[in-house]
PDB file of N, CA, C and O in Angstrom, chain B, residues numbered from 101:
ATOM      1  N   MET B 101       1.024  11.149  -5.118  1.00  0.00           N
ATOM      2  CA  MET B 101      -0.094  12.039  -5.297  1.00  0.00           C
ATOM      3  C   MET B 101      -1.099  11.778  -4.170  1.00  0.00           C
ATOM      4  O   MET B 101      -1.518  10.635  -3.991  1.00  0.00           O
ATOM      5  N   PRO B 102      -1.492  12.781  -3.419  1.00  0.00           N
ATOM      6  CA  PRO B 102      -2.415  12.553  -2.309  1.00  0.00           C
ATOM      7  C   PRO B 102      -3.814  12.181  -2.799  1.00  0.00           C
ATOM      8  O   PRO B 102      -4.246  12.600  -3.873  1.00  0.00           O
ATOM      9  N   VAL B 103      -4.498  11.399  -2.002  1.00  0.00           N
ATOM     10  CA  VAL B 103      -5.877  11.048  -2.308  1.00  0.00           C
ATOM     11  C   VAL B 103      -6.736  12.194  -1.804  1.00  0.00           C
ATOM     12  O   VAL B 103      -6.725  12.504  -0.612  1.00  0.00           O
ATOM     13  N   THR B 104      -7.469  12.813  -2.688  1.00  0.00           N
ATOM     14  CA  THR B 104      -8.267  13.974  -2.327  1.00  0.00           C
ATOM     15  C   THR B 104      -9.249  13.629  -1.218  1.00  0.00           C
ATOM     16  O   THR B 104     -10.013  12.670  -1.322  1.00  0.00           O
ATOM     17  N   GLY B 105      -9.214  14.421  -0.163  1.00  0.00           N
ATOM     18  CA  GLY B 105     -10.136  14.235   0.948  1.00  0.00           C
ATOM     19  C   GLY B 105      -9.718  13.168   1.940  1.00  0.00           C
ATOM     20  O   GLY B 105     -10.428  12.941   2.919  1.00  0.00           O
ATOM     21  N   LEU B 106      -8.597  12.509   1.726  1.00  0.00           N
ATOM     22  CA  LEU B 106      -8.139  11.464   2.638  1.00  0.00           C
ATOM     23  C   LEU B 106      -6.664  11.701   2.992  1.00  0.00           C
ATOM     24  O   LEU B 106      -5.788  10.980   2.515  1.00  0.00           O
ATOM     25  N   PRO B 107      -6.391  12.710   3.826  1.00  0.00           N
ATOM     26  CA  PRO B 107      -4.993  12.988   4.166  1.00  0.00           C
ATOM     27  C   PRO B 107      -4.374  11.839   4.954  1.00  0.00           C
ATOM     28  O   PRO B 107      -5.017  11.246   5.820  1.00  0.00           O
ATOM     29  N   GLY B 108      -3.134  11.538   4.644  1.00  0.00           N
ATOM     30  CA  GLY B 108      -2.417  10.483   5.357  1.00  0.00           C
ATOM     31  C   GLY B 108      -2.744   9.083   4.903  1.00  0.00           C
ATOM     32  O   GLY B 108      -2.300   8.121   5.530  1.00  0.00           O
ATOM     33  N   ALA B 109      -3.508   8.932   3.831  1.00  0.00           N
ATOM     34  CA  ALA B 109      -3.872   7.593   3.350  1.00  0.00           C
ATOM     35  C   ALA B 109      -2.631   6.871   2.835  1.00  0.00           C
ATOM     36  O   ALA B 109      -1.741   7.484   2.246  1.00  0.00           O
ATOM     37  N   TRP B 110      -2.586   5.564   3.067  1.00  0.00           N
ATOM     38  CA  TRP B 110      -1.476   4.734   2.610  1.00  0.00           C
ATOM     39  C   TRP B 110      -1.866   4.182   1.245  1.00  0.00           C
ATOM     40  O   TRP B 110      -2.714   3.295   1.156  1.00  0.00           O
ATOM     41  N   ILE B 111      -1.257   4.698   0.184  1.00  0.00           N
ATOM     42  CA  ILE B 111      -1.585   4.274  -1.168  1.00  0.00           C
ATOM     43  C   ILE B 111      -0.818   2.999  -1.486  1.00  0.00           C
ATOM     44  O   ILE B 111       0.413   2.996  -1.505  1.00  0.00           O
ATOM     45  N   ILE B 112      -1.542   1.927  -1.734  1.00  0.00           N
ATOM     46  CA  ILE B 112      -0.951   0.633  -2.030  1.00  0.00           C
ATOM     47  C   ILE B 112      -0.726   0.489  -3.533  1.00  0.00           C
ATOM     48  O   ILE B 112       0.296  -0.048  -3.961  1.00  0.00           O
ATOM     49  N   SER B 113      -1.673   0.964  -4.328  1.00  0.00           N
ATOM     50  CA  SER B 113      -1.567   0.854  -5.780  1.00  0.00           C
ATOM     51  C   SER B 113      -2.212   2.073  -6.412  1.00  0.00           C
ATOM     52  O   SER B 113      -3.279   2.511  -5.983  1.00  0.00           O
ATOM     53  N   ASN B 114      -1.565   2.618  -7.428  1.00  0.00           N
ATOM     54  CA  ASN B 114      -2.095   3.768  -8.154  1.00  0.00           C
ATOM     55  C   ASN B 114      -1.830   3.514  -9.634  1.00  0.00           C
ATOM     56  O   ASN B 114      -0.712   3.700 -10.115  1.00  0.00           O
ATOM     57  N   GLN B 115      -2.860   3.091 -10.346  1.00  0.00           N
ATOM     58  CA  GLN B 115      -2.702   2.757 -11.763  1.00  0.00           C
ATOM     59  C   GLN B 115      -3.623   3.612 -12.620  1.00  0.00           C
ATOM     60  O   GLN B 115      -4.718   3.991 -12.204  1.00  0.00           O
ATOM     61  N   THR B 116      -3.160   3.900 -13.808  1.00  0.00           N
ATOM     62  CA  THR B 116      -3.975   4.569 -14.805  1.00  0.00           C
ATOM     63  C   THR B 116      -4.433   3.493 -15.785  1.00  0.00           C
ATOM     64  O   THR B 116      -3.622   2.735 -16.316  1.00  0.00           O
ATOM     65  N   LEU B 117      -5.747   3.438 -16.017  1.00  0.00           N
ATOM     66  CA  LEU B 117      -6.319   2.389 -16.865  1.00  0.00           C
ATOM     67  C   LEU B 117      -6.954   2.988 -18.111  1.00  0.00           C
ATOM     68  O   LEU B 117      -7.515   4.083 -18.074  1.00  0.00           O
ATOM     69  N   THR B 118      -6.857   2.255 -19.212  1.00  0.00           N
ATOM     70  CA  THR B 118      -7.512   2.659 -20.455  1.00  0.00           C
ATOM     71  C   THR B 118      -8.985   2.256 -20.397  1.00  0.00           C
ATOM     72  O   THR B 118      -9.436   1.642 -19.431  1.00  0.00           O
ATOM     73  N   ALA B 119      -9.717   2.610 -21.439  1.00  0.00           N
ATOM     74  CA  ALA B 119     -11.148   2.289 -21.483  1.00  0.00           C
ATOM     75  C   ALA B 119     -11.412   0.791 -21.433  1.00  0.00           C
ATOM     76  O   ALA B 119     -12.446   0.364 -20.920  1.00  0.00           O
ATOM     77  N   ASN B 120     -10.475  -0.027 -21.969  1.00  0.00           N
ATOM     78  CA  ASN B 120     -10.678  -1.479 -21.951  1.00  0.00           C
ATOM     79  C   ASN B 120     -10.047  -2.144 -20.721  1.00  0.00           C
ATOM     80  O   ASN B 120     -10.010  -3.371 -20.642  1.00  0.00           O
ATOM     81  N   GLY B 121      -9.553  -1.354 -19.763  1.00  0.00           N
ATOM     82  CA  GLY B 121      -9.058  -1.907 -18.510  1.00  0.00           C
ATOM     83  C   GLY B 121      -7.584  -2.239 -18.470  1.00  0.00           C
ATOM     84  O   GLY B 121      -7.111  -2.797 -17.481  1.00  0.00           O
ATOM     85  N   ARG B 122      -6.844  -1.914 -19.514  1.00  0.00           N
ATOM     86  CA  ARG B 122      -5.406  -2.181 -19.524  1.00  0.00           C
ATOM     87  C   ARG B 122      -4.657  -1.047 -18.837  1.00  0.00           C
ATOM     88  O   ARG B 122      -5.112   0.096 -18.821  1.00  0.00           O
ATOM     89  N   VAL B 123      -3.502  -1.384 -18.270  1.00  0.00           N
ATOM     90  CA  VAL B 123      -2.681  -0.384 -17.596  1.00  0.00           C
ATOM     91  C   VAL B 123      -2.069   0.548 -18.635  1.00  0.00           C
ATOM     92  O   VAL B 123      -1.505   0.102 -19.634  1.00  0.00           O
ATOM     93  N   PHE B 124      -2.190   1.831 -18.386  1.00  0.00           N
ATOM     94  CA  PHE B 124      -1.677   2.864 -19.285  1.00  0.00           C
ATOM     95  C   PHE B 124      -0.418   3.457 -18.678  1.00  0.00           C
ATOM     96  O   PHE B 124      -0.418   3.865 -17.517  1.00  0.00           O
ATOM     97  N   ILE B 125       0.655   3.506 -19.460  1.00  0.00           N
ATOM     98  CA  ILE B 125       1.899   4.126 -19.021  1.00  0.00           C
ATOM     99  C   ILE B 125       1.841   5.589 -19.436  1.00  0.00           C
ATOM    100  O   ILE B 125       1.763   5.906 -20.623  1.00  0.00           O
ATOM    101  N   LEU B 126       1.879   6.458 -18.467  1.00  0.00           N
ATOM    102  CA  LEU B 126       1.731   7.887 -18.721  1.00  0.00           C
ATOM    103  C   LEU B 126       2.954   8.445 -19.450  1.00  0.00           C
ATOM    104  O   LEU B 126       4.074   8.344 -18.950  1.00  0.00           O
ATOM    105  N   PRO B 127       2.742   9.030 -20.622  1.00  0.00           N
ATOM    106  CA  PRO B 127       3.865   9.652 -21.327  1.00  0.00           C
ATOM    107  C   PRO B 127       4.205  10.986 -20.671  1.00  0.00           C
ATOM    108  O   PRO B 127       3.574  11.369 -19.685  1.00  0.00           O
ATOM    109  N   ASN B 128       5.176  11.683 -21.197  1.00  0.00           N
ATOM    110  CA  ASN B 128       5.583  12.975 -20.679  1.00  0.00           C
ATOM    111  C   ASN B 128       4.522  14.006 -21.058  1.00  0.00           C
ATOM    112  O   ASN B 128       4.517  14.513 -22.179  1.00  0.00           O
ATOM    113  N   VAL B 129       3.624  14.314 -20.120  1.00  0.00           N
ATOM    114  CA  VAL B 129       2.508  15.226 -20.369  1.00  0.00           C
ATOM    115  C   VAL B 129       2.737  16.498 -19.562  1.00  0.00           C
ATOM    116  O   VAL B 129       2.759  16.442 -18.332  1.00  0.00           O
ATOM    117  N   PRO B 130       2.909  17.650 -20.222  1.00  0.00           N
ATOM    118  CA  PRO B 130       3.154  18.892 -19.487  1.00  0.00           C
ATOM    119  C   PRO B 130       2.041  19.249 -18.502  1.00  0.00           C
ATOM    120  O   PRO B 130       2.314  19.805 -17.438  1.00  0.00           O
ATOM    121  N   ALA B 131       0.791  18.935 -18.844  1.00  0.00           N
ATOM    122  CA  ALA B 131      -0.326  19.268 -17.955  1.00  0.00           C
ATOM    123  C   ALA B 131      -0.216  18.535 -16.625  1.00  0.00           C
ATOM    124  O   ALA B 131      -0.653  19.046 -15.593  1.00  0.00           O
ATOM    125  N   CYS B 132       0.366  17.343 -16.644  1.00  0.00           N
ATOM    126  CA  CYS B 132       0.496  16.563 -15.407  1.00  0.00           C
ATOM    127  C   CYS B 132       1.850  16.774 -14.731  1.00  0.00           C
ATOM    128  O   CYS B 132       1.962  16.634 -13.513  1.00  0.00           O
ATOM    129  N   ASN B 133       2.876  17.110 -15.511  1.00  0.00           N
ATOM    130  CA  ASN B 133       4.207  17.292 -14.925  1.00  0.00           C
ATOM    131  C   ASN B 133       4.360  18.637 -14.236  1.00  0.00           C
ATOM    132  O   ASN B 133       4.874  18.705 -13.120  1.00  0.00           O
ATOM    133  N   SER B 134       3.919  19.715 -14.891  1.00  0.00           N
ATOM    134  CA  SER B 134       4.142  21.042 -14.325  1.00  0.00           C
ATOM    135  C   SER B 134       2.851  21.822 -14.126  1.00  0.00           C
ATOM    136  O   SER B 134       2.877  22.927 -13.584  1.00  0.00           O
ATOM    137  N   GLY B 135       1.730  21.269 -14.554  1.00  0.00           N
ATOM    138  CA  GLY B 135       0.453  21.953 -14.409  1.00  0.00           C
ATOM    139  C   GLY B 135      -0.193  21.677 -13.063  1.00  0.00           C
ATOM    140  O   GLY B 135       0.397  21.050 -12.183  1.00  0.00           O
ATOM    141  N   THR B 136      -1.402  22.154 -12.927  1.00  0.00           N
ATOM    142  CA  THR B 136      -2.159  21.929 -11.696  1.00  0.00           C
ATOM    143  C   THR B 136      -2.869  20.579 -11.766  1.00  0.00           C
ATOM    144  O   THR B 136      -2.925  19.944 -12.819  1.00  0.00           O
ATOM    145  N   GLN B 137      -3.400  20.161 -10.642  1.00  0.00           N
ATOM    146  CA  GLN B 137      -4.150  18.900 -10.603  1.00  0.00           C
ATOM    147  C   GLN B 137      -5.381  18.983 -11.500  1.00  0.00           C
ATOM    148  O   GLN B 137      -5.769  18.001 -12.133  1.00  0.00           O
ATOM    149  N   LYS B 138      -5.988  20.165 -11.547  1.00  0.00           N
ATOM    150  CA  LYS B 138      -7.177  20.355 -12.375  1.00  0.00           C
ATOM    151  C   LYS B 138      -6.823  20.187 -13.862  1.00  0.00           C
ATOM    152  O   LYS B 138      -7.586  19.576 -14.610  1.00  0.00           O
ATOM    153  N   GLN B 139      -5.668  20.726 -14.293  1.00  0.00           N
ATOM    154  CA  GLN B 139      -5.236  20.585 -15.677  1.00  0.00           C
ATOM    155  C   GLN B 139      -4.934  19.121 -16.007  1.00  0.00           C
ATOM    156  O   GLN B 139      -5.277  18.638 -17.086  1.00  0.00           O
ATOM    157  N   CYS B 140      -4.298  18.432 -15.084  1.00  0.00           N
ATOM    158  CA  CYS B 140      -3.983  17.026 -15.297  1.00  0.00           C
ATOM    159  C   CYS B 140      -5.269  16.195 -15.384  1.00  0.00           C
ATOM    160  O   CYS B 140      -5.391  15.324 -16.245  1.00  0.00           O
ATOM    161  N   ASP B 141      -6.221  16.466 -14.493  1.00  0.00           N
ATOM    162  CA  ASP B 141      -7.498  15.748 -14.530  1.00  0.00           C
ATOM    163  C   ASP B 141      -8.239  16.007 -15.843  1.00  0.00           C
ATOM    164  O   ASP B 141      -8.873  15.104 -16.389  1.00  0.00           O
ATOM    165  N   ALA B 142      -8.158  17.245 -16.351  1.00  0.00           N
ATOM    166  CA  ALA B 142      -8.804  17.568 -17.622  1.00  0.00           C
ATOM    167  C   ALA B 142      -8.155  16.792 -18.761  1.00  0.00           C
ATOM    168  O   ALA B 142      -8.845  16.304 -19.655  1.00  0.00           O
ATOM    169  N   TRP B 143      -6.837  16.677 -18.730  1.00  0.00           N
ATOM    170  CA  TRP B 143      -6.150  15.905 -19.770  1.00  0.00           C
ATOM    171  C   TRP B 143      -6.569  14.438 -19.710  1.00  0.00           C
ATOM    172  O   TRP B 143      -6.804  13.813 -20.744  1.00  0.00           O
ATOM    173  N   PHE B 144      -6.662  13.889 -18.491  1.00  0.00           N
ATOM    174  CA  PHE B 144      -7.106  12.501 -18.330  1.00  0.00           C
ATOM    175  C   PHE B 144      -8.501  12.319 -18.917  1.00  0.00           C
ATOM    176  O   PHE B 144      -8.768  11.315 -19.577  1.00  0.00           O
ATOM    177  N   ALA B 145      -9.387  13.273 -18.686  1.00  0.00           N
ATOM    178  CA  ALA B 145     -10.764  13.167 -19.179  1.00  0.00           C
ATOM    179  C   ALA B 145     -10.801  13.148 -20.706  1.00  0.00           C
ATOM    180  O   ALA B 145     -11.626  12.447 -21.292  1.00  0.00           O
ATOM    181  N   THR B 146      -9.918  13.912 -21.359  1.00  0.00           N
ATOM    182  CA  THR B 146      -9.906  13.921 -22.824  1.00  0.00           C
ATOM    183  C   THR B 146      -9.353  12.621 -23.391  1.00  0.00           C
ATOM    184  O   THR B 146      -9.635  12.287 -24.542  1.00  0.00           O
ATOM    185  N   GLN B 147      -8.584  11.892 -22.624  1.00  0.00           N
ATOM    186  CA  GLN B 147      -7.982  10.641 -23.083  1.00  0.00           C
ATOM    187  C   GLN B 147      -8.822   9.414 -22.741  1.00  0.00           C
ATOM    188  O   GLN B 147      -8.450   8.296 -23.096  1.00  0.00           O
ATOM    189  N   HIS B 148      -9.929   9.605 -22.067  1.00  0.00           N
ATOM    190  CA  HIS B 148     -10.801   8.509 -21.633  1.00  0.00           C
ATOM    191  C   HIS B 148     -10.034   7.520 -20.743  1.00  0.00           C
ATOM    192  O   HIS B 148     -10.161   6.303 -20.874  1.00  0.00           O
ATOM    193  N   LEU B 149      -9.244   8.087 -19.844  1.00  0.00           N
ATOM    194  CA  LEU B 149      -8.483   7.283 -18.888  1.00  0.00           C
ATOM    195  C   LEU B 149      -9.112   7.432 -17.523  1.00  0.00           C
ATOM    196  O   LEU B 149      -9.814   8.402 -17.240  1.00  0.00           O
ATOM    197  N   ARG B 150      -8.850   6.463 -16.694  1.00  0.00           N
ATOM    198  CA  ARG B 150      -9.330   6.553 -15.308  1.00  0.00           C
ATOM    199  C   ARG B 150      -8.240   6.039 -14.390  1.00  0.00           C
ATOM    200  O   ARG B 150      -7.362   5.280 -14.798  1.00  0.00           O
ATOM    201  N   ARG B 151      -8.315   6.463 -13.162  1.00  0.00           N
ATOM    202  CA  ARG B 151      -7.332   6.029 -12.170  1.00  0.00           C
ATOM    203  C   ARG B 151      -7.965   4.995 -11.249  1.00  0.00           C
ATOM    204  O   ARG B 151      -9.123   5.109 -10.847  1.00  0.00           O
ATOM    205  N   HIS B 152      -7.170   3.992 -10.934  1.00  0.00           N
ATOM    206  CA  HIS B 152      -7.605   2.957 -10.001  1.00  0.00           C
ATOM    207  C   HIS B 152      -6.665   3.007  -8.797  1.00  0.00           C
ATOM    208  O   HIS B 152      -5.489   2.655  -8.895  1.00  0.00           O
ATOM    209  N   LEU B 153      -7.202   3.448  -7.666  1.00  0.00           N
ATOM    210  CA  LEU B 153      -6.419   3.569  -6.443  1.00  0.00           C
ATOM    211  C   LEU B 153      -6.834   2.491  -5.460  1.00  0.00           C
ATOM    212  O   LEU B 153      -8.023   2.245  -5.257  1.00  0.00           O
ATOM    213  N   VAL B 154      -5.854   1.856  -4.858  1.00  0.00           N
ATOM    214  CA  VAL B 154      -6.093   0.943  -3.751  1.00  0.00           C
ATOM    215  C   VAL B 154      -5.353   1.557  -2.572  1.00  0.00           C
ATOM    216  O   VAL B 154      -4.145   1.780  -2.639  1.00  0.00           O
ATOM    217  N   TYR B 155      -6.074   1.828  -1.499  1.00  0.00           N
ATOM    218  CA  TYR B 155      -5.464   2.518  -0.381  1.00  0.00           C
ATOM    219  C   TYR B 155      -6.066   2.058   0.947  1.00  0.00           C
ATOM    220  O   TYR B 155      -7.137   1.453   0.998  1.00  0.00           O
ATOM    221  N   GLN B 156      -5.350   2.363   1.991  1.00  0.00           N
ATOM    222  CA  GLN B 156      -5.850   2.169   3.345  1.00  0.00           C
ATOM    223  C   GLN B 156      -5.932   3.548   3.982  1.00  0.00           C
ATOM    224  O   GLN B 156      -4.948   4.288   3.965  1.00  0.00           O
ATOM    225  N   PRO B 157      -7.081   3.911   4.542  1.00  0.00           N
ATOM    226  CA  PRO B 157      -7.193   5.240   5.149  1.00  0.00           C
ATOM    227  C   PRO B 157      -6.333   5.351   6.405  1.00  0.00           C
ATOM    228  O   PRO B 157      -6.014   4.353   7.051  1.00  0.00           O
ATOM    229  N   ALA B 158      -5.970   6.576   6.732  1.00  0.00           N
ATOM    230  CA  ALA B 158      -5.125   6.831   7.898  1.00  0.00           C
ATOM    231  C   ALA B 158      -5.786   6.357   9.194  1.00  0.00           C
ATOM    232  O   ALA B 158      -5.089   6.091  10.173  1.00  0.00           O
ATOM    233  N   SER B 159      -7.097   6.249   9.216  1.00  0.00           N
ATOM    234  CA  SER B 159      -7.800   5.815  10.430  1.00  0.00           C
ATOM    235  C   SER B 159      -7.488   4.361  10.799  1.00  0.00           C
ATOM    236  O   SER B 159      -7.741   3.948  11.931  1.00  0.00           O
ATOM    237  N   ARG B 160      -6.949   3.592   9.871  1.00  0.00           N
ATOM    238  CA  ARG B 160      -6.609   2.190  10.154  1.00  0.00           C
ATOM    239  C   ARG B 160      -5.167   2.002  10.618  1.00  0.00           C
ATOM    240  O   ARG B 160      -4.724   0.874  10.839  1.00  0.00           O
ATOM    241  N   TYR B 161      -4.436   3.106  10.766  1.00  0.00           N
ATOM    242  CA  TYR B 161      -3.022   3.029  11.127  1.00  0.00           C
ATOM    243  C   TYR B 161      -2.799   2.210  12.391  1.00  0.00           C
ATOM    244  O   TYR B 161      -1.987   1.284  12.393  1.00  0.00           O
ATOM    245  N   TRP B 162      -3.511   2.541  13.467  1.00  0.00           N
ATOM    246  CA  TRP B 162      -3.269   1.843  14.730  1.00  0.00           C
ATOM    247  C   TRP B 162      -3.740   0.397  14.690  1.00  0.00           C
ATOM    248  O   TRP B 162      -3.152  -0.457  15.354  1.00  0.00           O
ATOM    249  N   ALA B 163      -4.772   0.107  13.939  1.00  0.00           N
ATOM    250  CA  ALA B 163      -5.204  -1.293  13.793  1.00  0.00           C
ATOM    251  C   ALA B 163      -4.095  -2.117  13.146  1.00  0.00           C
ATOM    252  O   ALA B 163      -3.822  -3.239  13.572  1.00  0.00           O
ATOM    253  N   PHE B 164      -3.459  -1.562  12.121  1.00  0.00           N
ATOM    254  CA  PHE B 164      -2.329  -2.254  11.488  1.00  0.00           C
ATOM    255  C   PHE B 164      -1.156  -2.402  12.452  1.00  0.00           C
ATOM    256  O   PHE B 164      -0.508  -3.448  12.488  1.00  0.00           O
ATOM    257  N   GLN B 165      -0.882  -1.357  13.233  1.00  0.00           N
ATOM    258  CA  GLN B 165       0.231  -1.422  14.177  1.00  0.00           C
ATOM    259  C   GLN B 165       0.004  -2.507  15.224  1.00  0.00           C
ATOM    260  O   GLN B 165       0.921  -3.272  15.524  1.00  0.00           O
ATOM    261  N   TRP B 166      -1.200  -2.586  15.785  1.00  0.00           N
ATOM    262  CA  TRP B 166      -1.487  -3.594  16.809  1.00  0.00           C
ATOM    263  C   TRP B 166      -1.495  -5.007  16.220  1.00  0.00           C
ATOM    264  O   TRP B 166      -1.049  -5.954  16.867  1.00  0.00           O
ATOM    265  N   THR B 167      -1.997  -5.144  15.008  1.00  0.00           N
ATOM    266  CA  THR B 167      -1.986  -6.454  14.358  1.00  0.00           C
ATOM    267  C   THR B 167      -0.563  -6.917  14.101  1.00  0.00           C
ATOM    268  O   THR B 167      -0.223  -8.070  14.363  1.00  0.00           O
ATOM    269  N   GLU B 168       0.265  -6.021  13.589  1.00  0.00           N
ATOM    270  CA  GLU B 168       1.665  -6.356  13.328  1.00  0.00           C
ATOM    271  C   GLU B 168       2.394  -6.709  14.627  1.00  0.00           C
ATOM    272  O   GLU B 168       3.184  -7.652  14.662  1.00  0.00           O
ATOM    273  N   THR B 169       2.129  -5.959  15.683  1.00  0.00           N
ATOM    274  CA  THR B 169       2.735  -6.254  16.985  1.00  0.00           C
ATOM    275  C   THR B 169       2.329  -7.630  17.478  1.00  0.00           C
ATOM    276  O   THR B 169       3.166  -8.382  17.978  1.00  0.00           O
ATOM    277  N   ALA B 170       1.050  -7.970  17.342  1.00  0.00           N
ATOM    278  CA  ALA B 170       0.574  -9.282  17.780  1.00  0.00           C
ATOM    279  C   ALA B 170       1.222 -10.415  16.982  1.00  0.00           C
ATOM    280  O   ALA B 170       1.578 -11.451  17.545  1.00  0.00           O
ATOM    281  N   VAL B 171       1.373 -10.217  15.682  1.00  0.00           N
ATOM    282  CA  VAL B 171       1.998 -11.251  14.844  1.00  0.00           C
ATOM    283  C   VAL B 171       3.445 -11.463  15.260  1.00  0.00           C
ATOM    284  O   VAL B 171       3.871 -12.602  15.451  1.00  0.00           O
ATOM    285  N   PHE B 172       4.207 -10.382  15.404  1.00  0.00           N
ATOM    286  CA  PHE B 172       5.611 -10.519  15.789  1.00  0.00           C
ATOM    287  C   PHE B 172       5.765 -11.067  17.209  1.00  0.00           C
ATOM    288  O   PHE B 172       6.708 -11.810  17.483  1.00  0.00           O
ATOM    289  N   LEU B 173       4.862 -10.714  18.102  1.00  0.00           N
ATOM    290  CA  LEU B 173       4.903 -11.262  19.457  1.00  0.00           C
ATOM    291  C   LEU B 173       4.629 -12.767  19.434  1.00  0.00           C
ATOM    292  O   LEU B 173       5.281 -13.525  20.152  1.00  0.00           O
ATOM    293  N   ALA B 174       3.681 -13.199  18.625  1.00  0.00           N
ATOM    294  CA  ALA B 174       3.384 -14.634  18.511  1.00  0.00           C
ATOM    295  C   ALA B 174       4.583 -15.387  17.928  1.00  0.00           C
ATOM    296  O   ALA B 174       4.920 -16.475  18.398  1.00  0.00           O
ATOM    297  N   ILE B 175       5.222 -14.819  16.918  1.00  0.00           N
ATOM    298  CA  ILE B 175       6.409 -15.459  16.343  1.00  0.00           C
ATOM    299  C   ILE B 175       7.526 -15.537  17.368  1.00  0.00           C
ATOM    300  O   ILE B 175       8.216 -16.552  17.463  1.00  0.00           O
ATOM    301  N   THR B 176       7.708 -14.470  18.132  1.00  0.00           N
ATOM    302  CA  THR B 176       8.746 -14.443  19.165  1.00  0.00           C
ATOM    303  C   THR B 176       8.506 -15.519  20.217  1.00  0.00           C
ATOM    304  O   THR B 176       9.435 -16.226  20.608  1.00  0.00           O
ATOM    305  N   ILE B 177       7.272 -15.644  20.673  1.00  0.00           N
ATOM    306  CA  ILE B 177       6.942 -16.656  21.684  1.00  0.00           C
ATOM    307  C   ILE B 177       7.149 -18.059  21.121  1.00  0.00           C
ATOM    308  O   ILE B 177       7.676 -18.936  21.806  1.00  0.00           O
ATOM    309  N   ALA B 178       6.735 -18.269  19.877  1.00  0.00           N
ATOM    310  CA  ALA B 178       6.910 -19.588  19.259  1.00  0.00           C
ATOM    311  C   ALA B 178       8.394 -19.927  19.118  1.00  0.00           C
ATOM    312  O   ALA B 178       8.788 -21.057  19.410  1.00  0.00           O
ATOM    313  N   LEU B 179       9.211 -18.998  18.687  1.00  0.00           N
ATOM    314  CA  LEU B 179      10.645 -19.249  18.540  1.00  0.00           C
ATOM    315  C   LEU B 179      11.331 -19.450  19.886  1.00  0.00           C
ATOM    316  O   LEU B 179      12.227 -20.285  20.006  1.00  0.00           O
ATOM    317  N   ALA B 180      10.921 -18.696  20.890  1.00  0.00           N
ATOM    318  CA  ALA B 180      11.493 -18.878  22.229  1.00  0.00           C
ATOM    319  C   ALA B 180      11.126 -20.256  22.773  1.00  0.00           C
ATOM    320  O   ALA B 180      11.970 -20.938  23.355  1.00  0.00           O
ATOM    321  N   GLY B 181       9.872 -20.668  22.587  1.00  0.00           N
ATOM    322  CA  GLY B 181       9.444 -21.996  23.027  1.00  0.00           C
ATOM    323  C   GLY B 181      10.200 -23.098  22.315  1.00  0.00           C
ATOM    324  O   GLY B 181      10.614 -24.078  22.935  1.00  0.00           O
ATOM    325  N   PHE B 182      10.381 -22.939  21.007  1.00  0.00           N
ATOM    326  CA  PHE B 182      11.140 -23.922  20.241  1.00  0.00           C
ATOM    327  C   PHE B 182      12.583 -23.978  20.716  1.00  0.00           C
ATOM    328  O   PHE B 182      13.159 -25.063  20.809  1.00  0.00           O
ATOM    329  N   SER B 183      13.179 -22.826  21.018  1.00  0.00           N
ATOM    330  CA  SER B 183      14.569 -22.785  21.485  1.00  0.00           C
ATOM    331  C   SER B 183      14.728 -23.511  22.814  1.00  0.00           C
ATOM    332  O   SER B 183      15.670 -24.280  23.002  1.00  0.00           O
ATOM    333  N   VAL B 184      13.800 -23.261  23.735  1.00  0.00           N
ATOM    334  CA  VAL B 184      13.847 -23.943  25.033  1.00  0.00           C
ATOM    335  C   VAL B 184      13.693 -25.446  24.828  1.00  0.00           C
ATOM    336  O   VAL B 184      14.436 -26.232  25.417  1.00  0.00           O
ATOM    337  N   TRP B 185      12.744 -25.845  24.006  1.00  0.00           N
ATOM    338  CA  TRP B 185      12.551 -27.269  23.738  1.00  0.00           C
ATOM    339  C   TRP B 185      13.807 -27.876  23.118  1.00  0.00           C
ATOM    340  O   TRP B 185      14.229 -28.962  23.516  1.00  0.00           O
ATOM    341  N   TRP B 186      14.404 -27.193  22.155  1.00  0.00           N
ATOM    342  CA  TRP B 186      15.588 -27.700  21.460  1.00  0.00           C
ATOM    343  C   TRP B 186      16.767 -27.876  22.422  1.00  0.00           C
ATOM    344  O   TRP B 186      17.453 -28.898  22.398  1.00  0.00           O
ATOM    345  N   ILE B 187      16.987 -26.885  23.253  1.00  0.00           N
ATOM    346  CA  ILE B 187      18.100 -26.965  24.213  1.00  0.00           C
ATOM    347  C   ILE B 187      17.881 -28.112  25.195  1.00  0.00           C
ATOM    348  O   ILE B 187      18.813 -28.866  25.473  1.00  0.00           O
ATOM    349  N   ARG B 188      16.684 -28.254  25.717  1.00  0.00           N
ATOM    350  CA  ARG B 188      16.400 -29.347  26.663  1.00  0.00           C
ATOM    351  C   ARG B 188      16.493 -30.701  25.967  1.00  0.00           C
ATOM    352  O   ARG B 188      17.005 -31.655  26.553  1.00  0.00           O
ATOM    353  N   HIS B 189      16.027 -30.802  24.777  1.00  0.00           N
ATOM    354  CA  HIS B 189      16.068 -32.052  24.011  1.00  0.00           C
ATOM    355  C   HIS B 189      17.529 -32.466  23.746  1.00  0.00           C
ATOM    356  O   HIS B 189      17.870 -33.643  23.852  1.00  0.00           O
ATOM    357  N   ARG B 190      18.370 -31.509  23.406  1.00  0.00           N
ATOM    358  CA  ARG B 190      19.791 -31.792  23.121  1.00  0.00           C
ATOM    359  C   ARG B 190      20.533 -32.236  24.383  1.00  0.00           C
ATOM    360  O   ARG B 190      21.427 -33.078  24.312  1.00  0.00           O
ATOM    361  N   ARG B 191      20.163 -31.669  25.546  1.00  0.00           N
ATOM    362  CA  ARG B 191      20.840 -32.050  26.790  1.00  0.00           C
ATOM    363  C   ARG B 191      20.485 -33.469  27.194  1.00  0.00           C
ATOM    364  O   ARG B 191      21.320 -34.183  27.750  1.00  0.00           O
ATOM    365  N   LEU B 192      19.263 -33.884  26.923  1.00  0.00           N
ATOM    366  CA  LEU B 192      18.821 -35.220  27.330  1.00  0.00           C
ATOM    367  C   LEU B 192      19.380 -36.293  26.404  1.00  0.00           C
ATOM    368  O   LEU B 192      19.462 -37.459  26.792  1.00  0.00           O
ATOM    369  N   SER B 193      19.756 -35.928  25.215  1.00  0.00           N
ATOM    370  CA  SER B 193      20.241 -36.925  24.245  1.00  0.00           C
ATOM    371  C   SER B 193      21.663 -37.310  24.434  1.00  0.00           C
ATOM    372  O   SER B 193      22.184 -38.136  23.685  1.00  0.00           O
TER     373      SER B 193
END
């Protein structure tokens, strides 16, 4: 389900919570299965349920890509250094 007003957002968690904060398992509700978003939201309002979304906006995409690249590059350099050390150490022994 898209986050309204945030196209391309990466949804990490999407939970429906009861009034006391427990996770609610959505039963087979026609308003949410085949109805419009407005009908589904109206049904949620009558049940005193709320949605808890954890997401990352699309604007952070490149920050995540560069961070991931830096992490993998650091791991690659560390493993290459260890390999060179290991090979030289084995030859001297």
